[in-house]
NUDRENKE-52179 format. One record per residue (C-alpha): residue number from 1; x, y, z. Coordinates in Angstrom, 1 decimal. Each point is the difference from the previous one (the first is absolute). Example, Ala and Ser with C-alpha at 12.3 -4.5 7.8 and 13.67 -1.06 7.14 Angstrom:
BEGIN
- 1/12.3/-4.5/7.8
- 2/1.4/3.4/-0.7
end
This chain:
BEGIN
- 1/137.2/-56.0/-126.4
- 2/1.4/-0.6/3.5
- 3/1.5/2.1/3.0
- 4/3.8/-1.2/1.1
- 5/1.4/-0.3/3.5
- 6/3.7/1.0/0.0
- 7/2.8/-0.9/2.4
- 8/-0.8/2.9/2.3
- 9/-2.9/-2.0/1.1
- 10/0.5/-0.9/3.8
- 11/-2.4/-3.0/0.0
- 12/-2.5/1.5/2.4
- 13/-2.9/-1.8/-0.9
- 14/-2.0/2.8/-0.8
- 15/-0.9/-0.4/-3.3
- 16/-0.5/-3.8/-0.7
- 17/-3.3/-0.3/1.9
- 18/-1.6/2.9/-1.7
- 19/0.6/-1.0/-3.6
- 20/-3.3/-0.8/-1.4
- 21/1.2/-2.3/-2.6
- 22/2.7/-1.6/2.2
- 23/3.0/0.9/-2.1
- 24/2.4/0.9/2.6
- 25/2.2/-2.9/1.6
- 26/2.7/-0.2/2.3
- 27/3.4/-0.9/-1.6
- 28/3.5/0.7/0.9
- 29/1.3/2.5/0.4
- 30/-3.1/2.0/-0.1
- 31/-3.9/-0.4/-1.4
- 32/-0.8/-0.1/-3.5
- 33/-3.0/0.3/-2.2
- 34/-1.2/-2.8/-2.2
- 35/-0.6/2.1/-3.4
- 36/-2.5/-2.6/-1.3
- 37/-2.3/0.2/3.0
- 38/0.6/4.1/0.7
- 39/-3.2/2.0/-1.2
- 40/1.2/3.3/1.4
- 41/-3.1/0.0/2.1
- 42/-2.1/0.9/-3.1
- 43/-3.5/-0.6/0.5
- 44/0.7/-0.7/3.7
- 45/1.3/3.1/1.5
- 46/0.5/3.8/-1.4
- 47/3.5/-0.3/1.4
- 48/2.9/-2.9/0.2
- 49/-0.6/-1.4/3.5
- 50/3.9/-1.2/0.1
- 51/1.2/3.5/-0.5
- 52/-2.6/1.8/2.1
- 53/1.0/-2.2/3.1
- 54/3.9/-0.4/-0.7
- 55/2.1/2.2/2.6
- 56/3.1/-0.1/-1.9
- 57/0.6/2.8/-2.7
- 58/0.7/-1.4/-3.4
- 59/-0.3/-3.6/0.5
- 60/-3.1/-0.5/-2.2
- 61/0.3/1.1/-3.6
- 62/-2.8/0.6/-2.5
- 63/0.1/-2.0/-3.5
- 64/2.1/2.8/-1.4
- 65/2.5/-0.3/2.9
- 66/-1.0/3.2/1.8
- 67/-0.2/-0.1/3.9
- 68/-3.5/0.3/1.4
- 69/1.7/1.5/3.1
- 70/2.8/1.9/-1.1
- 71/2.8/1.1/2.2
- 72/-1.1/2.7/2.5
- 73/-3.8/-0.9/-0.6
- 74/-0.5/-1.9/3.2
- 75/2.7/1.6/2.2
- 76/-0.3/3.8/-1.2
- 77/3.6/0.0/-0.1
- 78/1.2/1.5/-3.3
- 79/2.4/-2.9/-1.7
- 80/3.3/2.3/0.2
- 81/-0.6/0.7/3.6
- 82/-0.3/-3.8/0.9
- 83/3.0/-0.4/-2.0
- 84/1.9/2.6/1.9
- 85/-1.1/-1.8/3.3
- 86/0.8/-3.3/-1.2
- 87/3.6/1.0/-1.2
- 88/0.4/1.8/3.5
- 89/-0.8/-3.2/1.9
- 90/2.0/-2.0/-2.2
- 91/3.2/2.2/0.8
- 92/-0.2/-0.6/3.8
end
């Protein structure tokens, strides 16, 4: 079992130093997780350290592919409102 960092990662470097198993590494175009090293913080912390510090919604997924910080969870903006705002910005 391992977490996964996906393409919405912006390489902010927040997660890499907090990983207790040193499973996170810099790659192009975003950070990745070495599944062989990732322990999902079991035995070290009650929560996944990478996900607890990640400022990007949906960038880190659990072993089932579910985002730890789903859209709207960090900003408080409902996903449908964000989509409307982005469409408005792109129309100008």
